C-alpha positions as CSV (number, residue, x, y, z in Angstrom):
1,M,15.1,7.5,-17.9
2,A,16.9,8.2,-21.1
3,D,15.4,9.3,-24.5
4,G,14.2,6.4,-26.3
5,D,13.5,4.5,-23.5
6,I,10.0,4.5,-23.6
7,S,9.9,3.6,-27.4
8,K,12.0,0.9,-26.8
9,A,9.5,-0.6,-24.2
10,L,6.8,-0.2,-26.7
11,L,8.7,-2.2,-29.1
12,A,9.4,-4.9,-26.5
13,T,5.7,-5.1,-25.5
14,T,4.4,-5.3,-29.1
15,R,6.9,-7.8,-29.9
16,A,5.6,-10.0,-26.6
17,R,2.1,-9.3,-27.7
18,L,3.3,-10.9,-31.4
19,G,4.7,-13.8,-29.8
20,D,8.2,-12.9,-31.5
21,R,10.6,-12.9,-28.6
22,D,13.6,-12.6,-30.4
23,P,15.3,-9.5,-29.0
24,I,17.0,-8.4,-32.6
25,G,13.7,-9.5,-34.3
26,G,13.0,-12.9,-35.6
27,I,9.9,-12.3,-37.6
28,W,9.2,-8.7,-37.7
29,S,12.4,-5.9,-37.8
30,D,12.4,-3.1,-35.2
31,A,12.0,-0.5,-38.3
32,E,8.7,-2.6,-39.4
33,I,7.3,-2.5,-35.8
34,Y,8.2,1.4,-35.3
35,A,6.5,2.1,-38.6
36,F,3.7,0.5,-37.3
37,L,3.5,2.2,-34.1
38,N,4.0,5.5,-35.6
39,E,1.1,4.8,-38.1
40,G,-1.2,4.0,-34.9
41,F,-0.1,7.2,-33.1
42,A,-1.0,9.3,-36.5
43,E,-4.3,7.4,-37.0
44,M,-5.1,8.4,-33.4
45,A,-4.3,11.8,-34.1
46,L,-6.7,12.1,-36.9
47,C,-9.3,10.5,-35.5
48,L,-9.8,11.7,-31.7
49,P,-11.1,14.8,-31.0
50,D,-8.7,17.8,-30.1
51,G,-9.6,17.6,-26.2
52,A,-8.2,14.0,-26.0
53,L,-4.9,15.4,-27.4
54,P,-3.4,17.8,-25.2
55,Q,0.4,16.9,-25.9
56,L,-0.1,17.9,-29.4
57,T,-1.7,21.3,-29.1
58,K,0.2,24.1,-29.9
59,V,-0.2,28.0,-30.8
60,Q,1.8,29.3,-33.3
61,S,2.2,33.6,-33.0
62,A,3.9,35.4,-35.7
63,A,4.0,39.1,-36.9
64,L,1.6,40.4,-39.7
65,V,3.2,42.0,-42.7
66,G,1.5,44.8,-43.9
67,A,-0.4,43.7,-47.2
68,Q,0.2,40.2,-46.9
69,S,-2.6,38.0,-46.6
70,N,-1.0,34.7,-46.6
71,Y,1.3,32.9,-44.0
72,D,3.1,29.5,-43.8
73,L,1.7,26.8,-42.2
74,P,3.9,25.2,-39.3
75,S,6.1,22.1,-40.3
76,D,4.1,19.8,-38.1
77,F,0.8,21.2,-38.9
78,L,-2.3,18.7,-38.5
79,R,-5.4,20.7,-38.4
80,A,-6.4,24.4,-37.0
81,R,-8.3,24.8,-33.7
82,L,-8.7,28.7,-33.6
83,V,-7.4,31.7,-35.4
84,K,-6.6,35.0,-33.8
85,Y,-6.4,38.0,-36.1
86,K,-4.8,40.9,-33.7
87,D,-6.5,39.5,-30.8
88,I,-9.7,39.2,-32.7
89,V,-10.9,35.6,-33.0
90,A,-11.2,35.2,-36.8
91,R,-13.8,33.0,-38.4
92,H,-13.3,30.1,-40.6
93,W,-14.3,30.4,-44.2
94,P,-14.1,27.6,-46.7
95,A,-11.5,27.9,-49.3
96,L,-13.6,26.8,-51.9
97,H,-16.0,29.6,-51.3
98,K,-13.7,32.0,-50.7
99,E,-14.9,34.1,-53.9
100,A,-18.8,34.1,-52.5
101,L,-17.1,35.8,-49.1
102,R,-15.7,38.5,-51.2
103,A,-18.5,39.0,-53.3
104,D,-21.2,39.0,-50.5
105,A,-22.6,42.5,-49.8
106,L,-23.8,41.4,-46.3
107,I,-20.5,39.9,-45.1
108,V,-17.8,42.4,-45.1
109,P,-14.5,41.4,-44.0
110,S,-12.3,43.8,-42.4
111,E,-9.6,43.9,-39.5
112,T,-12.5,44.0,-37.1
113,N,-14.4,41.4,-38.7
114,P,-11.5,39.0,-39.9
115,F,-12.3,35.4,-41.6
116,W,-9.5,33.0,-42.4
117,Y,-9.0,29.9,-44.4
118,L,-6.4,27.4,-45.5
119,E,-4.9,26.6,-49.2
120,N,-2.1,25.3,-50.8
121,N,-0.1,24.8,-47.2
122,D,-0.7,28.5,-46.1
123,L,-3.0,30.3,-43.7
124,Y,-5.2,33.3,-45.6
125,F,-6.6,36.1,-44.1
126,E,-9.8,37.7,-45.5
127,V,-9.7,41.4,-44.0
128,S,-9.7,43.6,-46.8
129,S,-6.2,44.4,-46.4
130,V,-3.6,43.5,-43.8
131,T,-2.1,46.3,-42.0
132,Q,0.6,46.5,-39.7
133,A,1.4,49.1,-36.8
134,G,4.4,47.8,-34.7
135,A,4.2,44.5,-33.6
136,E,0.8,43.0,-34.4
137,K,0.4,39.3,-34.6
138,Y,-1.8,36.4,-35.5
139,E,-2.0,33.5,-33.7
140,L,-2.9,29.7,-35.0
141,W,-3.9,27.4,-32.4
142,Y,-3.6,23.9,-34.0
143,I,-3.1,20.1,-33.5
144,K,0.5,19.2,-34.3
145,R,1.3,15.5,-36.1
146,P,2.7,13.3,-33.2
147,V,6.4,12.8,-33.5
148,A,8.0,9.6,-34.9
149,I,9.1,7.3,-32.4
150,S,12.5,5.6,-32.4
151,T,15.3,4.2,-30.5
152,T,16.2,7.8,-29.4
153,V,12.6,9.6,-29.5
154,D,9.7,8.8,-27.2
155,P,6.1,9.2,-27.8
156,E,4.5,12.4,-27.4
157,L,1.2,11.3,-26.3
158,H,0.3,9.9,-23.2
159,A,1.2,6.5,-21.7
160,S,-3.0,5.7,-21.9
161,S,-2.5,5.4,-25.7
162,F,0.1,2.9,-25.8
163,D,-1.9,-0.2,-25.6
164,I,-4.0,1.1,-28.5
165,V,-1.1,2.0,-30.6
166,E,0.1,-1.5,-29.9
167,T,-3.1,-3.0,-30.9
168,Y,-2.7,-1.3,-34.4
169,A,0.6,-2.6,-34.6
170,H,-0.4,-6.2,-33.9
171,S,-3.0,-5.6,-36.7
172,R,-0.3,-4.2,-39.2
173,C,1.9,-7.0,-38.6
174,M,-0.4,-9.8,-39.4
175,E,-1.2,-8.4,-42.8
176,P,2.3,-9.8,-44.3
177,Q,1.8,-13.0,-42.4
178,K,-1.7,-13.3,-44.5
179,A,-3.7,-13.7,-41.1
180,F,-6.3,-11.5,-42.1
181,D,-8.9,-12.4,-39.7
182,M,-6.4,-11.6,-36.9
183,A,-5.7,-8.1,-38.8
184,K,-9.4,-7.4,-39.2
185,L,-10.3,-8.3,-35.4
186,M,-7.1,-6.1,-33.9
187,R,-7.8,-3.4,-36.2
188,A,-11.7,-3.4,-34.6
189,H,-10.3,-3.4,-31.2
190,F,-8.1,-0.4,-31.9
191,D,-11.1,1.7,-33.5
192,E,-13.4,0.6,-30.6
193,E,-11.1,1.9,-28.2
194,N,-10.5,5.4,-30.0
195,Y,-14.2,5.6,-29.8
196,L,-14.5,5.0,-26.2
197,V,-11.6,7.6,-25.9
198,A,-13.7,10.0,-28.0
199,L,-16.7,9.6,-26.0
200,R,-14.6,11.1,-22.7
201,H,-14.1,14.4,-25.1
202,Q,-16.4,15.1,-27.4
203,Q,-17.1,18.8,-27.8
204,P,-19.2,21.2,-29.7
205,E,-16.3,23.9,-29.7
206,A,-12.6,24.0,-29.0
207,F,-11.7,24.5,-25.5
208,E,-15.4,24.0,-24.5
209,G,-16.3,22.7,-21.2
210,I,-15.3,19.3,-19.1
211,A,-14.9,16.0,-21.1
212,Y,-18.2,14.0,-21.0
213,D,-18.6,10.6,-19.6
214,P,-18.6,7.8,-21.8
215,D,-22.2,6.6,-23.0
216,P,-22.8,3.4,-21.1
217,E,-24.6,1.9,-24.1
218,A,-21.4,1.8,-25.7
219,M,-19.4,-0.3,-23.4
220,R,-22.3,-3.2,-23.3
221,P,-20.5,-6.3,-23.7
222,G,-21.1,-8.0,-27.1
223,R,-21.0,-4.7,-29.3
C-alpha cells in the first residue's frame, strides 16, 4: 500500500457518511475534509490519556551544555510525560512558581535533586548550575502532535481511531450547512467515543500499570 492510500480511504469513507458521493467533491472539497480529519486527530491527541497514544510517544535525548539551563522543545512537541537529567528522573515544577522554588530553603535544586519546567517554548532545568563532563544528556519523554494527513501522508494513530475521527469530520462538515443539530449530535458521539477509549487507559502516572477495563456504567444504553 502506497503512502497516502489510508488517508484517501478515510476521505472516501467520510464522503460516504456525508452522502457526498461525488469523488471530486460535489459539496465538500478534499482540502476541507482533510482539514476536519486533521482537527479530529489533533483533538484526540489533546483529550486522550498518554497510554492511548503509543504512536505519538517520543523521546528526545540531547547533550547538556555547561551553565545552560534552557533547551529548545521539539518542533512536534504537544505535552511532556517525563524528564530525566543525567539519568535522574527530574521533578516537574510549575513555571509560575519558579521563584518560590529558588527561594525555598527546604527544597534545594541540585544535580542530584533536579527540577524542570516549561516556559517560552523551552525546557528549563533548576539544578543550581548545569555541568557537563563529557557526553552527559537529558531526556524529554513527550507526546507529539499528530502528523497532518494528506494524499501522500497516512495517519499515525491506530485504525481504531478512524471511525472516531470521521465522526468529528462529519460534525464539522454540518456546520457550514447550518445543520447545527446534526453537528451537535455528531460532536456528542465523538466526545463519548473518546471518553470510552480514555476509560481503558486512565492511569495515575505515566507508564503506570496495565490499562483498566471500561466502567460498565459508562456504557449503559441511553446515556
